[in-house]
C-alpha positions, 0 to 999 in steps of 0.5 A: 445768473439772477440772484435775489438777496434779502435779510431781516434786521439781524443781517442788514450789514452782511447783506450789504457786503454780499451785495458788493460781491455780487456787483463785483462779479457782475451778477444781476441781483435784486435786494428786497431788504429789509432796510430797517433798524427795528426788529422784523420777522425773518419769514416775511423776507424768506418766504417771498424770496424763496417763492421767487426762486422756486417760481424760476424768476431767480436762479438763486437766493441769498438770505441773511439773518442773525444766525441764518437759522430762521431764514433757512428753516423758513425758506425750506418750507417753500416747495422746490427750495434747497436752502443751505445754512453755511458758515465755512468755505467747504460747505459753501462749495459742497452744498452746490456740488452735491446738493444743488442748493438754490438758496444760501443762508448765513448768519451775521452774528456768526461770521464776519464780513470777510468770510461771508464774502468768500462764502458768497463768492464760492457758492455762486461760482460752484456748479452742481456735479450731477451724477449720483448727487442728482439721483439724491436731489431728485429723491428729495423733490419726489418726497416733497411732491408727495 
């Protein structure tokens, strides 16, 4: 599994915590930033990360901003992306099992590092169930490709 990891200025600290989890799990990843103190636009990081997942260069992506909202909205504009904003373990698991999400979004100002690490660990280790859920995910792709 290859994961792309990105944040804006509001998610730098949480991104570093998540990078530690990916390293601990032995998951190959690329961290594309931001590495800054000043304000940047979340879309400048979400779009390229999501495009690289959609293009198949990466299997999954994890995007972090202050709330996770900006990253999720931006990533979901890229065709083929199913970005899920997650702030608890249940939805981290279900968004993989039922929705085959390929990008996880979290908010540093919403959750603490301990929970974020567990969410990331759960999300990357949960498989898509397929079955009736695959039919639903395929309907999304069909609509998206109209």
